[in-house]
N, C-alpha and C positions, 0 to 999 in steps of 0.2 A: 387667174393666177396673180398673186401679189408678190412683188419683189421686196424682199426684206432689205432694210437699210444697212449698209456696211459701216462698220466703225472705221473712222478715219483718224489718223494720228498726225500731229504736226511734227516738224523736224526735230525739235529738242526732245519731245516725248519719244519719238521713234528711235532716235540715236541712243537714248538712255536705255530703252527696252532691249535693244540688240547689242549694246555694249561697245559702240564705236563712236568716234568723234563726229560732230556735225559736218565738218569739212570732208570727212571720208564719205559720208552719204552724198554730199554735193558732188564730189569727184566721181562716184559711181553713177550718178545721174548723168553727168557730163559725158561719161564713157559709154552710156547706154546699158549699163548693168541693171540699173533700176529705172523705171519710167519716170519722166519728169511731169508728174501729175500735179495740177494746181487747183486750188479752190477758186472758182470763178468770181467770187465776191471780193476777196481780198488778195488774191494771187499768192497766198502762202502755199508752200509745198505741203502735200498731203500723202499719206501712205496707208496701205491697207494691211489686213492680217496676212494676206498672201505675200506682201513685201517683207513683213516680219519673218515669215517662214523662209523666204529666199535668202535673206541676209543671215539668218541663223545657220542655214546649211553652208553658206560661204565661210562663216566664222568657224563653225565646228570642223569643217573639212580643211580649213586653212587654204582655201582655193579662191582665186579671183578669175572669174570667167573672162575669156578673151572675146571682145566684141569690137 
């Protein structure tokens, strides 16, 4: 089996895609709503398509999960 490589997005690109401020994304990571996943080479925050879907559900439903 071959594992396909997932597309990873950096913070600015991710925030723009989902329509929120970068500080909002950082806050959600701090609160545990989004995983604090980092690139091991440069320690930049990275996000997956699954993270995009999660935030779009939050924004669309105007809900903030309690964690």
